[in-house]
N, C-alpha and C positions, 0 to 999 in steps of 0.2 A: 335488611342490613347485610353488607358483605362481611363474611367471616374473615377475621384478620389472620387466623392461623392456618388457612387452607393452603394447599399446594406447598410451595417452597418458601413461603413468607417467613422471614426471620425476625421481624419486629414482634417482640413479645411483651405484653403487659402482664407481668407476673404478680400475682397477689400473694404476699407473704403470709397473710392471715385471711381467713374466710371473710368474704365481704357480704354484708347484709344488703338487702334491697335498698336503694336510695329512697329518701322521702319523696312524697308527691311533689312534682314540679321541678325536681332536680334530675340531672342527667349525668351518667358516668359513661356514656357511649362514645365510641369513636365515630366521627362524622364521615360520610362517604365522599364529601367534596372539599378536600383541604384547599386552602388558598394557594395561589401560584407561588412558586419558589424563586430561586435566583439562578442565573446562568453565569458561571465563572470560567475564565480561560485558564487552562493548565499549560499553555504554551505549545511549543512544537516538539513532540516526542521523537520525531524522525528527522535527522539531518546528517547528510553525508555527501561525499564527492561522487559524482557520476560523470566520467569522461567517455564519450563515444567516438567522436571524430577527432583526428589529430594529424600533425605533420611536423617535420623539422625544417626550419627556415630561419633566415635572419630575423632578429628581434628588434626592439625599439632602438638599441644602440648599434645595430648592425652585426652583432655577434650571433652565432646560431643559438636558437632556443627551441625547446619543444613546445609547440603550440597545441593546446587542447581545449575543446569546447565542453564546458560543464553545464549540465542541465540545471534549470532553476527558473525563477520568476523575477527578472528575466534570466535567460541563459547568459553565460559569460564566455569570452575568449580569453584564455590564460596563457601567459608566456612563462616557461620554467627554465631556469638555468640548469643545463644538463650536468654541470660539474658539482653543484651543491643541492639541487632539488628545490631551491628557493623560487617561489613565484615572484617574478620581477615585474610583471604587469598584469592587469586585469581590466577587461573592457566589457561594458554592457552590450548585449545584443537585444535592443529594445523590442519587446513584444514576443520574442522567440522563447520557446520552452526548452530547446536543446538542439543538438546537431550531430548527425552522423557524418557530415560532409565538410571536411576541411582540407584545403590544398593551397599550395603557394606557387606563384609564378616566378620566373627568372628575374623579374624586376623587383622582387621583394614583397609584392602584394600578397596578402593572405585572403583567400575567399572562403566563406562559410555559407553552406546551404542549411536551412533550418526547418523545424517543424514547430507546432504550436501556432505561431504566425509564420506561414510559409514564406520564405524569401531568400534572397541572396544578399550577403553582406560582404563588404570589402574593407580590409584594414591596410593602411599604409602608414609608414613612419611619419610622414608629413601631415596627414589628415586624420589619423585615428580611424574609427569605425564609421563606415557610411552604409546606410541601408539603400540597396539598389532596387528593391521592390520584389514582388512575386513574379518569377519568370514567366509563368503561364496562368492566366486567370482561371479560377476554378480548381486548380490543383492545390492540395492541402499539405503536401509533404515533399521536401527536397531530400532525396535519399543519398545522393553522392554528387560530388563535383570533381572535375579534373581540368587542370590548366595545361594547355598545349605549349610547346616551345615558343610559339609566336605570341603568347599572352592571351589567346582566345580561351574562353571558359565554357565547359560543357557539363551538363548535369542531367539527372533523371528524377522523375516525379511519380507520385500517385495522387489520386486514384485513377487518373487517365492513362497511365502507362506511357508517359511522354518523355521525349528527349528535347533539351533546350540548349541554346547557345547564347553567349553574352560577349559582345564586342566592347572591350574597355575603352576603345578610342571614341566610339559614338554613344556608348551607354545604351545601345539597343539590344533587346532580346530577340532571339529567333526560335520559333516553334517548329521543330522537325516533325511534329505530329506523333500519333500513336504508332509504336513500332509493331504491335501485334494486336489483332482484334480479341485475342483470348487472354491477354495479359493486362493487369491493372497497375503493375509496378515496374519501373525501370530502377532496379535496386542498386546497380553498381555500374560505374563508367570509367573508362580509361582511354587515353589518346595515344596514337602512334602515327606520326607523319600526317597524312591526310585522312586517316581513318579513326573513327570513334568506335570503340567496342562497348557494348551495353548489355548487361545481364538482367534477367527478369525473375519473377517468382515462379513457383512450380505450376506446370511442368517447365523446368528450367530451359531457357533458350539464351543464346548469345548472338547478338546481331553485330555485324560490321557495317557501319554507316559512313558514307562518303561525306566529308565535311563540307564540300562545295555543293554537290548536287542534292544531298540528302537521301540518295538511294541507299537502301539497306538490303543486306543479305544475311540469312541465318547461317551461322557456322554449323558444320555437321557435328553431331554429338559424339563424344568418345565411344568407341565400341564397347558394348556390354553395359553401359551406364543406364540405370533406370532413373529417370528424372521426374517421375510422376509425383513424388513428394519432395523433391529437392529444388532449391533455388540456385540460380547463378549468383550466390551470395556475395562473393568477392570477385571483382574483375580488375586486374592490375597489369600494367605493362612495365617491364624492367628490361632495358636494352631492346633487343629484338625478339623478346619472348613475351607471350601473353600467359598470365597465370589466372586460372579460373578455379575457384573452390565451389564445388557443387554440394550444397547441403543446407545447413542452418548456422546459427551462432556457435553451436557446438562443433568440436573437431569433425572434419568432413574430408572427403577426397579432394585433393588439389591436382588439377591437370595442367600440363604445360603445352602451349601451342607455339610452334615455330612459325613466326609471322611470314618470313620469307618463303619457307617451304610450303606454308598453308596446310599444316597437318599437326595433329597431336603427336607429341614425341615422348611424353613421360607422364607419370602420375605418382603422387605420394598419398598413402592411404589415410593418414590421420593428421592432417594439417590444421592448425589453428588459424583464425583470421587476425586482423582484417587485411593484412598486407605483408608482403616480403619487403626487405630493406632495399634501398638502392644498391647497385652493384659495387663490389670492391674493384681493385685494379685489374683483376682477372675475369671480371664478369660474374662472379659468384654472389649469391644473395644469402642473407640470414633470415630465418623465419622459425616459428615454433612448431615442432612436430612431436606429437605424442608426449607433450609435457616437457620438452627440452628445446633449448635454443640450438639450432643446427646451421651448418653452412652447406649450401646446396649449389652444385654446378650444373646448369641446364645443358651444357654441351655434352656431358657424358653421363648425367644422372647420378653422379657420386654425391654422397652426403656424409658429413663429418660432424659428430657431436661435440658440444662444448662443455658438457657436464654441468650446464647451468639449468636447474630445474624450474619449471613453472607449474605450481600446484593449484588445485581448486577448479571449480566448474568452469569459470570464465577466465581464460588465459589468452585473450586476444590482444594484440598490440593496438594501441590507440595513437598511432604515429610512431615511426621507427626511422632512424637515419644515422648518419655518421657525424661525429663532432670531436674536436680536439679539446680534451678536458683539462690539460695542464696539471694532472695529478701524477704522483710518483709511480704508481702501479699501472697507469694508463697512458703510456707513451704514444705519440702519433695519434692516429684516428681510432676512435672506439665506437662500437654500436651502442646507441642509446634509444630508449623508447618509454612510452607511458603505458600503464595498465588502467583498467576501468575505475578503480577506487583511488586514483591519485598516486599510486606507487610508480616510481621510476626505476628502470633497470639499466644496467650498463655492462658491457663486456669488451675486453681488449684482446684482439686476436694475437697480439705479439706475446703478451705475458700470461694470458689466460685469466687475468684478474676479472672478477665478476662481483656484482653487488646489487642489492635492492635498496632504494632510498625512498622514504616517505616524503613526498613533496609538501609544500606549504599551501597548496591550492585550498581555498576556503570551501567548506561544505555548504550545501544549499538545503533549505527546508524541503521535505518530501511530503507530497500529498498522501493522506491516509486512505488506504483502500480496503482495510479489514480491521475489525474492532471486536473484542470479546473480553468478558471476564474470564480469568483463568481459574484453575482448580485451587490456587493459593489465594484467591481473592483480589489479586492485582488485575489491572486493566492492561490488556495487550493490544498493540497496534502494529500493523504491517503496512508497507508503503508501495507506492507506484514506481515502476520502472527501475530506479536504483534500489528499490526495495527497502530493506532494513527491518529490524525486529526490536521492539521496545516494550518494556514493562513499566507501568506507572503505579506508584503506591496510591491507592484511593484516599487514604487518610491525609496525606500531605500534598498530593499532586506532583510529587517529585519523581522524575524519571530515574528508575533504579538500575536499568540495564539498557544498553544499546548494542546491537550486533549487526554485522554485515549479513544480509540475507537476500533471497530472491524477492521479486514482486509477489506480494500476497494477494490472493483472490478471496479467501474466506478463512475464518477462524472459529473454532468452537471447542468447548471442553466436553470431555467424555471419559468416564472411568478413571478419573484422577490424572488425566493428561490434557494438554492443549494440542489440538490437531490443527494443522495449517495446510491449506491448499495453495500451491505455488505455480506460477507461470514461468516458463512454458512447459509443455509436455504433460500438463495436468498432473503434477506430482503432489503427493500427500505425505506429510511428515507428522511425527509424534514428538512432542516436547514435554519433558519432565522438569518442572520448575525446581524440584528438590535436588537435581543433579547439575553439575557445572555445564555451562555452554561449551560445546566442542563440535565445530562444523568444519572439517577439512575441505568440504565442498565449496564453502564460501569464505571461511576465515581460517586459512591453513595454520595448523598448530604443530609444534614440534613434539608434543607430548606423545610418547609411544604407548600404544595400548589403551588410550583413552576411549571411552564409549561415546559414539556419535550421539549428540543431543543438540538439536533435533535429529531424530532418526528417520531416514527416508524409507517409507513403507512400500509404496508402489506408484506407478504412473500409468497413464493411458496414451503414451506416445504411439504405440502400435495401432491404436484406434483412431489416430489422427486428431487427438484432443489436445487443447492447449490451456484451457482455464478450468480449474475445479472451483466453480463459482458458488456451489452450495454444499455445506456440511451441516449435519445435524446428528445429535445423539439420539439413537433409536433403540432403546432397550439395551440388549446385549451387543448391538451393532453400532457402527458409525455409518451413516448414510451419506453418499457422495453423489453430486450431480455436476456435470461438466458441459463445456462449450467446445466445439470443434475448431480446427485450424482453417486457414484460408482455403477456399475452394470446396469446403465441406459443410454439410448441414447435419444436424442430429447429434445430440449429446449422449453421454453414457450415464446410466443409473447404476450405482454399485452399493454393495453392503460389505463392510469389513468387520470381521470378528476380532475385536481387540484382544480378548483373552487368549484366543487360539492363534492370533497372528496370521490370519488367513483372509484373503479376499474371497468371500463365499458366493458372491453374485456380481456379475458385471454384464450389463445389457445395453447395447447401443440402439438408438432409435426407438426407445420405449414409447415415445410420442413422436410420430413421423416428422422428421426434418426439423425438430425443435430441440433447443438446448434446455437443460434443466438448471435453473438459476436460483431456486428457493426450495427449502425442504422444512418440514415439521413432522413431529411424530406424536402419536397417541394410541394407546391400547392395541399394540400390535400392527398398526397400519402407518406407513410412511405416506405423507401427503406432499405433493410437489407442485411447483409452478414453473412455467417455461417462458422462453423467448423464441420468437420465430427466426431470430438471427443466429448466425454462428459466432465464433469468437473473434472474427474479423468482419467488420460490417460490409466489406466489399463484395461478399458473397450474397447474391440476390436470394431472398427467402421464397419458399414455395407455399407457405401456409398463410392464411389471412389474419389470424389472431392467436393470442396466447391461450394456454390451457392450464387448468388445475386438475390434478389427478390423484387417485388413491391407489396404493399398492400394498397388498397383504404380505407381511414378512413370512408368516407360516406357510401360506399357499404359494408364495413366489409368483404372484400374478397380479395383473392390473384389474382393479375392481370397477373403477369408473373414471370418466373424465368429463369435464364441462368447460364451457367458454364463458366466464363470468363477466368479462368486460368487453363487449362487442367492439371490434376495431382496434383494440389496444395490442401492440406487438409484444409487450413484455409485462410480466407480473413479478417484480423483483423481490417481494417479501411476503412471508406468511407467519402467522402467530396464532396460538390458541389463547382464548380467555379462560377464566376460571369456571365458566359454565360449560366448557367443552365445545364452544363454537370455534370454527376455523375462520380467521380473518385474513384477508389479502389486500395488498395495496398496489395500484398501478397509477402512478402520477398522483392526481387528486381524487381518484376513485377508490374509496374504501368500501369493502363488502364483506359480508359474513356468509358462511356456507353451513347449511345443515348437513351433517355427515350422513345421516341415515337416508335422507331424501336426495342427496347429491344435487342440491339446488341452492341458489342464492336466496337468503331470507332477510337480509338487511343490506341497505345501501346508504352510504353517507358521502355526500359531496363535500370535499375539502377545498373547493375553489374551482377555478376553470383553467385548465392547461392541457395542451396537446401532448405534453411529456408523459412518459410512462415510468420515469425514474422515481426513486424514493426508497425509504426503508420503514420498517414497522417492527416494534417489539412490545412485549407485554411485561409489565412489572407486577410480579406476584406480591410485592409488598403493599401496594395501594390498589391493586386490582384494575389498573387502567392501561389502556393502549397508548403508546407514544409513536407518533408518525412524523415523517419528514416528507410531506406531499411535494412531488416534483423536485425534491432535493433542495427546496428553497426556504424552509422554515421548520420550526418544531411545534407540533400541536399534541394535545392529548385528548383522548376520547373515552368517555365512560361507556363501556360496552352494554351496560344494562339500560341506560337512559338515552344513549347516543348524543349526549351533550358534548360539544367540542369547545376546547379552550386553547387559544393561541398562547404559546409560551415564549417564543423567540423568533425573530426573522433574520435570515441569512443562510448562506450555503450550509447544507446539512446532508452529506452523502451517506453516512453510515451511523447506526445507532447501536448502543449496547445497554441493556437494562442490568444494573448491578444488584446483587442480592441485598445490599444495604439500602435500596430504595432510590439511589441516584440513577440518572440516565446520562450516559456519555454520548457525545455528538462529535463526529468528525466533520470539520468545516475546513476543507482544503487541507493545509498542513497543520492546522490548529486543532487541539483537542479541547473540547468544552465539556463542562459538567453542569447538568441541571439538577439542583437539589430542591426537592419539594419542601416548601416552607414548613409544612406540617404533614407528616405521614399519618399521624394519629392525633386527634384533638380531643381534649377532655374539658368539659364544661360542667357547671353545677357542682354537686358533691360526689366525691369518690371515697368510699370507705376501704381502707387498707393501703398497703404499700404499692408503689408503681416502680417497675424496672423496665427500662428500654435498652435493648442490646443492639438495635440498629434502627435506621430510619430517623425521623425527627419527631419527638414527642412534644406536643404543645399543650400548655395549660392556660386556657383562656378564661380568666376570672374564676377559676375553679377553686373549690375547697377540698383539699386532699387530707383525709383523716389518717395519715400515715407518712412514711418517708418516700422520697423520690431518689432513685439511683439510675444514672445513665452511664453506660460503659463505652469502651473503645468502639468506634464505628457508628455510634448513634449521636443524635443532637438533642438539645433541649431549649425550648423557648417558653418562658413563663411571663405572662402579662397579667398583673393584678392577682387578686385572690389570696389564698392562705395555704400554707403547708404546715401541718401540725407536727410533723417529724423533721428529719434532716433532709438536706439536699446535697447529693454527692455526684460529681461529674468526674470520671476517671478516663482520660484519653478521649473525651467527647468533643464534638464540634459540629455545628456551632453551639455555643452556650450563651443565652441571653436571659437574664433574670431581672425583670423590670417591674418596680412598683408592687412587690409582693411582700407579704409578712410570713417569715419563716420562724416557727417556734423553736426549732432545733438549730444545729450547726450547718454552715454551708462550706463544703470542701471541694475545691477545684484543683485537680492535679493532672499533670502529663498531657495537657491539651495541646493540639497542634495549632498553628496559625489558621485563621486570624484570632486575635485576642478575645477572650470571653468578656462579656459585659455584665456587671452587677451594678445596677443603678436604681436610685430612688426607693430602695427596699429597707424594710425593718427586719433585723436578724437578732433574735433573742440569744442565740448561742454564739459560737465563735465563727470567724471568717478566715479560713486557712487556704492559701494558694501556694503551690510549689510545683516545679518541674514543667511548667507550661512554656511553650515555644515563645510566646509573647506575654508579658505581664497583663493580667486582667485590668480592665478600665471601668470607670463609672460614667463615662461619656459626659462628664461635667455635672452630673446630678448626684450629690452625695447620698450616702446610705447612713442609717442609724444602726449601729452594731453594739449590742449590750455586752457581748463577750469579747474575747481577745481577737485582734486582727494580726495575722502573722504571715510570714513569707512574702510572696509577691503581692499580697493584698494588705500589707501593713499600713498603707496610706489611704486605702479606700474607705 
């Protein structure tokens, strides 16, 4: 029989008086195999605006609007009034997940290149949105589009690193082919006359392509510029100058190329993306430099500040242009633009007036990418791409917090803090739930002197890492595993001393050319699992299959490694059971490792799939493993018998086992909760009182010679039998009392929804209910109550 109090199990059957042995034939034991529970939806904890591509062009009524593509399912093309911030139109982009690529032609057509479902879309005032198709078969991402003065459209793709053209008169696409054998991305595109300029990923290159012949020539790189880790991230033409920002989404050097002279003529050290403005009457442009909107003159390199600050990690424009606002402080033309979270900015060069306005663009649900119980017992979720950070109350399912934050790769609790791994740069943060949220990096705040929370601890940008995919509490340390950037293989394994605030160990390529994507800890040893891929799948792997390894904290060395699932490229999850065996999951392959022998001792097939995705957690409350094989369903496995029980079918990307016995499931943007129907089941005769502080206590035809008390965080199900004392549920859920005889009083207080059920029962004492979110019900089956019925149960 499994010990209920082992490990961190918190369901307690407390005996208020000493219990004698039950009579022959009776049982007071908790059974090992509780019946299945129920899966309930807690809704969408993460929802926000994410704008990536944008431009300024005529809107549905012909007046200029800010066009911005918002990520979602599907993505949307939004039109915003630059005078008010009101979203005046919203159009579906069917099948697309989002867009970096939005541009407009002189005829008023707006073109959008998308990802998710790769394609080119066109909006016109007369016809709305039209899907034009995937420009090049086999390409999965359209990164940028640029419309020439004659209406021809050009764009760049990945993973083939191709340039395409589109002729709106014929509806035909043109494949210019791959620009470089070593590049997989045409990241940015701009057109000047008969030339298309196209930029690539690292090592950055800029190509000049003849629109007619397709012949291409690489531009010389600026003197002294190291492009080994830099992208030609932004390529823009304004007037007769080409602006190229070499770097990443973060502020990077911007170089200016004089197209007529054919040479680099200037550079700005810390320019933000994604583009400069169209020129003013004197050919000057506006862009964001070192966190300030500035006016730049390419003719002499002069730069004048506007005193308009842009704070936070991401201050890239998502469309910028000139518009007449008709506002008192904004005479004539003003610079207007969008930022990534739906904020609009405006600046008037004549008066110096400046302002930020929150637009009314609708937020979109965000897919959950990380899930964990926090040190305060709440469930925390982080999201994909537009990120976000949410805390959910496990007793009510209500989202208690939401904050703007980066894309989360992993979460775990350690030493009273929640640690979060964030993309890009493989950054690691510490969050204290007891302190107010304050993140100037993502949610600028005017509070002077406020403590950053979450606090950024370290990153692995210098090691060319982008995803901290694995976090685990490892004794006195936090263990970290990462995935590298494009063009790289080999993750970093690190240990952080939380008490001392120091990164005490960081080692790249602990396992040759493999990323570290799962970690677990036991008795001074960190166990890890890997992927043969880097953080961007375009980089070809060199290793044949994933690895499980053991690493000694005291000795700072690798103890052993093995390949437990032949041919599988990734092992995304590890968990220990209460017998000390290490379990791993790769797709539908579940296996157990004997640590002393460094060998696989159990294998459980959870179906047939070529996928290596999925998640695995261990619940210390019921002693069972919960898995999402191939990310397509939820099952649980008894590690002692290997019995498998299917609980739910559907997308299940991430799991979190809560200390109350529930298991949380990320299903796309939806958060689900699996509640075991019975964590502990009592049958036969039990002598003494019972107290449940968490999990779900079930009395199945039992005779309890004492009282039953269930507190906040626990549940109670009673079917038949007798309780010779009282029954008290304070803050408990679910509560179902059906067909039982209670010799004492029944008291139900402070319970969350759904309503407690008291039906078909005989109660010799009183029935008192108060403070419950929903009044208890008898489900149409009346009770016999000898004492008083009061409060919310007065009519039961």
